[in-house]
C-alpha positions in Angstrom: -21.8 -17.1 -35.5 -23.1 -14.2 -33.8 -23.1 -14.4 -29.9 -26.1 -12.5 -28.9 -27.3 -11.6 -25.5 -23.9 -12.7 -24.2 -23.8 -12.2 -20.8 -20.6 -11.8 -18.1 -22.9 -13.4 -15.4 -20.7 -15.6 -12.9 -17.5 -13.7 -14.5 -17.9 -10.4 -12.7 -20.0 -9.0 -10.3 -19.9 -5.3 -10.9 -21.8 -4.6 -7.4 -18.9 -6.4 -5.2 -16.1 -5.3 -7.7 -17.4 -1.6 -7.3 -17.3 -2.0 -3.6 -13.8 -3.5 -3.4 -12.2 -1.0 -5.8 -13.5 2.1 -3.9 -10.2 3.4 -2.8 -8.9 3.0 -6.3 -11.6 4.9 -7.6 -11.2 7.7 -5.1 -7.7 8.1 -6.2 -8.8 8.6 -9.8 -11.5 10.9 -8.6 -8.8 12.9 -7.3 -6.6 13.0 -10.3 -9.8 14.1 -12.4 -10.4 16.9 -10.3 -7.4 17.9 -10.3 -7.1 17.9 -13.8 -10.2 20.0 -14.3 -8.6 22.4 -11.9 -5.8 22.5 -13.9 -3.4 20.6 -11.4 -1.6 17.4 -11.7 -3.6 15.1 -9.2 -3.4 14.1 -5.6 -0.5 15.7 -3.9 1.8 13.1 -2.0 4.1 14.4 0.7 8.1 13.7 0.4 7.7 11.1 2.8 5.3 9.4 0.5 7.8 8.5 -1.8 9.5 5.9 0.3 7.2 3.2 1.4 7.9 -0.1 3.1 6.1 -2.8 1.3 5.2 -6.2 2.4 3.8 -9.4 0.6 0.2 -8.5 1.4 0.4 -5.2 0.2 2.3 -6.0 -2.8 -0.9 -6.0 -5.3 -1.8 -2.5 -4.1 1.4 -0.9 -3.3 3.4 -2.0 -6.2 1.4 -3.6 -9.1 -1.7 -1.1 -9.0 0.7 2.1 -8.2 3.0 1.3 -11.0 0.2 2.1 -13.5 0.6 5.8 -12.0 4.1 5.7 -11.5 7.4 3.9 -11.9 8.1 1.6 -8.5 12.0 1.1 -7.5 12.1 -2.1 -5.3 14.7 -2.1 -3.0 15.4 -5.4 -1.6 17.5 -5.3 1.6 17.9 -7.4 4.9 19.3 -5.7 8.1 22.2 -7.9 8.3 23.1 -6.7 4.7 26.2 -4.3 4.8 25.9 -3.1 1.2 22.1 -2.5 1.7 23.1 0.0 4.7 25.2 1.9 1.9 22.7 1.9 -0.9 19.5 2.1 0.6 20.2 5.7 1.9 20.8 6.8 -1.5 18.0 5.4 -3.3 15.7 7.1 -0.5 17.6 10.5 -1.2 17.1 10.1 -5.0 13.4 9.1 -4.2 12.8 12.7 -2.9 15.4 14.3 -5.2 13.2 13.0 -8.3 10.5 14.6 -6.8 7.8 11.9 -7.8 9.2 10.4 -11.0 9.4 7.4 -9.0 8.4 5.8 -5.7 10.8 3.7 -3.8 9.3 0.4 -2.4 11.6 -1.2 0.0 11.1 -4.7 0.8 12.6 -6.9 3.7 13.6 -10.0 2.5 13.9 -11.6 5.8 10.0 -11.0 6.4 8.7 -11.5 2.9 11.0 -14.5 1.3 8.2 -15.5 -1.0 8.6 -12.1 -3.0 12.3 -12.8 -3.0 11.5 -16.0 -4.7 9.4 -15.0 -7.1 11.5 -12.5 -8.2 14.4 -15.1 -8.3 16.6 -13.2 -6.3 20.2 -14.8 -5.5 21.5 -11.9 -3.3 21.1 -8.6 -2.0 21.0 -5.8 -2.2 18.9 -6.2 -5.5 16.9 -3.5 -7.2 14.0 -3.6 -9.5 11.5 -1.7 -11.1 7.8 -2.1 -12.0 6.5 -0.3 -14.7 2.3 -0.6 -15.8 2.5 -3.9 -14.1 5.6 -4.9 -16.0 8.8 -5.9 -14.0 12.5 -5.6 -14.8 15.7 -5.9 -13.0 17.8 -2.7 -12.6 21.0 -3.8 -11.0 22.3 -5.9 -8.3 24.7 -5.3 -5.3 26.0 -1.8 -4.5 26.5 0.8 -7.2 28.1 4.5 -7.7 25.5 7.0 -7.5 26.4 8.1 -11.1 25.6 4.7 -12.6 22.4 4.7 -10.0 21.1 8.2 -11.5 21.6 6.8 -15.2 19.6 3.9 -14.7 16.9 6.0 -13.1 16.7 8.5 -15.8 16.4 5.8 -18.5 13.9 4.4 -16.3 11.3 7.5 -16.2 12.1 8.4 -19.4 10.9 4.8 -20.7 7.9 5.3 -18.3 7.3 8.5 -19.8 7.6 7.8 -23.5 6.1 4.5 -23.5 3.7 4.1 -21.0 2.7 7.8 -20.3 3.9 8.0 -16.9 4.6 11.4 -15.6 5.0 10.5 -12.0 3.2 12.2 -8.8 2.9 15.6 -7.7 4.8 16.4 -4.5 3.7 18.6 -1.9 6.7 20.0 -0.2 4.8 21.4 2.7 2.7 18.0 3.4 3.1 16.2 6.5 5.3 13.3 6.9 3.7 10.0 6.0 0.4 12.1 4.9 -1.3 10.6 2.2 -2.5 12.0 -1.0 -5.4 14.5 -0.9 -8.6 13.2 -2.2 -11.1 15.7 -3.6 -14.5 14.1 -4.1 -16.1 14.3 -7.4 -19.7 15.2 -7.3 -21.9 12.2 -8.9 -23.6 13.2 -11.7 -26.9 11.6 -12.9 -25.7 8.5 -14.4 -28.4 6.0 -13.2 -30.2 6.5 -16.5 -27.1 6.2 -18.6 -25.8 3.1 -16.9 -29.2 1.6 -16.9 -29.4 2.1 -20.8 -25.8 0.7 -21.2 -27.1 -2.4 -19.1 -30.3 -2.8 -21.5 -27.9 -2.3 -24.5 -25.8 -5.2 -23.5 -28.5 -7.5 -22.8 -29.8 -6.7 -26.4 -26.5 -7.5 -27.7 -26.1 -4.0 -28.9 -22.1 -3.7 -27.8 -21.4 -0.6 -29.6 -24.6 1.2 -28.2 -23.3 -0.1 -24.5 -19.6 1.2 -25.2 -20.9 4.5 -26.2 -23.2 5.0 -23.0 -20.5 4.1 -20.7 -18.1 6.4 -22.5 -20.7 9.2 -21.9 -20.4 8.5 -18.2 -16.6 8.5 -18.1 -16.3 11.4 -20.1 -18.0 13.3 -17.5 -16.5 11.4 -14.5 -13.4 9.3 -15.1 -13.6 7.8 -12.1 -16.9 6.4 -12.0 -15.9 2.6 -11.2 -19.1 1.1 -12.5 -18.8 2.5 -15.9 -14.9 1.4 -16.1 -15.9 -2.2 -15.5 -19.1 -2.1 -17.7 -17.0 -0.5 -20.5 -13.9 -3.2 -20.1 -17.1 -5.6 -20.5 -18.6 -4.2 -23.4 -15.4 -3.8 -25.4 -14.7 -7.4 -24.8 -18.0 -8.7 -25.9 -17.8 -6.2 -29.2 -14.6 -7.6 -29.9 -15.7 -11.2 -29.9 -19.2 -10.6 -31.7 -19.3 -12.2 -35.1 -16.2 -14.5 -34.3 -16.3 -18.1 -35.0 -15.3 -20.0 -31.9 -14.2 -23.0 -33.6 -12.2 -21.2 -36.1 -10.6 -18.9 -33.3 -9.8 -21.9 -31.1 -8.6 -23.9 -34.2 -6.3 -21.0 -35.3 -5.1 -20.7 -31.8 -3.9 -24.1 -31.4 -2.3 -24.5 -34.9 -0.3 -21.0 -34.6 1.2 -20.9 -30.8 3.2 -18.4 -32.1 0.9 -16.2 -33.3 -0.1 -13.4 -30.7 -3.2 -12.0 -32.5 -4.5 -15.9 -32.7 -3.8 -16.2 -28.8 -5.2 -12.8 -27.9 -8.7 -13.8 -29.5 -8.3 -17.0 -27.8 -7.8 -15.3 -24.8 -11.2 -13.3 -25.0 -13.4 -15.9 -26.2 -11.9 -18.1 -22.7 -12.9 -15.2 -20.5 -16.5 -14.5 -22.1 -16.8 -18.3 -21.6 -16.2 -18.1 -17.7 -12.6 -19.8 -18.3 -11.0 -16.9 -16.3 -7.6 -18.9 -15.6 -7.4 -20.2 -19.0 -7.4 -17.1 -20.7 -4.9 -15.4 -18.2 -2.6 -18.1 -18.3 -2.9 -18.2 -22.3 -1.7 -14.6 -22.3 0.9 -15.1 -19.5 2.3 -17.9 -21.7 2.4 -15.7 -24.7 4.1 -13.1 -22.8 6.9 -15.5 -21.9 7.8 -16.6 -25.2 7.5 -13.3 -27.2 9.7 -10.0 -27.4 9.0 -6.4 -28.5 5.8 -5.3 -29.6 4.1 -8.7 -29.7 5.1 -8.9 -26.1 3.7 -5.5 -25.4 0.0 -6.5 -27.2 -0.3 -9.6 -25.1 0.5 -7.7 -21.7 -1.9 -5.1 -22.5 -4.7 -7.3 -23.5 -3.9 -9.2 -20.0 -4.3 -6.0 -18.4 -7.4 -5.2 -19.9 -8.9 -8.4 -19.1 -7.8 -7.9 -15.4 -9.9 -5.0 -15.5 -12.9 -7.0 -16.4 -12.7 -9.4 -13.7 -11.7 -6.7 -11.2 -8.4 -6.1 -9.4 -9.2 -7.8 -6.1 -10.4 -11.4 -7.3 -8.0 -13.9 -6.0 -7.5 -15.3 -9.7 -6.4 -11.6 -11.2 -4.0 -11.2 -8.2 -2.5 -14.4 -8.9 -2.2 -13.8 -12.5 -0.4 -10.4 -11.9 2.3 -12.2 -9.7 2.6 -14.9 -12.6 3.0 -12.0 -15.1 5.6 -10.2 -13.2 7.6 -13.5 -13.1 7.1 -14.0 -16.9 8.4 -10.4 -17.7 12.1 -11.2 -16.8 
């Protein structure tokens, strides 16, 4: 069965998502512009390497940021004496590591939901989030040599497995200053974007993929093209699939990761967003190694299709964080 003229209407509103993700797009544009000029990306001041995070900003400040740089989370409280010994060490190392990781400080008294979601029984507790994947580092006060060894392993894994080389630090930046944003001039993309939409409507998903890639090759921060590409690639994956067979395989082979991924794609195309996310989160929970990575990466791709500010994506990101450790 070949699903021709399939539409993501009702699942994704490109215009609304584009507005909601404006800040993220600008950051990506800054990195693209800096890369063209031979730089490493928008520079952050040393003070920007240590941030206070609360529940409201966790999605933006930790999960989204972890796609660019490892985020180390320090769970602490004012009354905790060991925290007062550990936190200054972590803050000093964050500056010393010069952008290889960002330190996010979470006051557990003010953010008890985050404490529960991470399953923390005592503080200080230190976790890391890398490319959306959470992992515990250590609990309680630790010797600086042990902390350094753990951080060295973290940044090595982040670079080798996920290609995260960290942020560029401006030593002359003002305390608390935000990364400098270089606006990238918009190109004449209207015709290409319209051609991509027409290709989608005609069922020419390969043509739509190529049209969106043509835009992104010149403007990597173009949000509409990025989201459109995610849609087109999804539709291309399910093109020609037999939905009944895909769902039969998924039901009969709950431990078969490719079968679950294929069913999740169909769930999303059919508008069953929560089902798609839930299927892959369950798969992440019961797998390990390459299988877990495959399910996690497909889930992150589906997040892109729906849009990072969608409440269903925010809830699923939190569920994913719980499932990963």
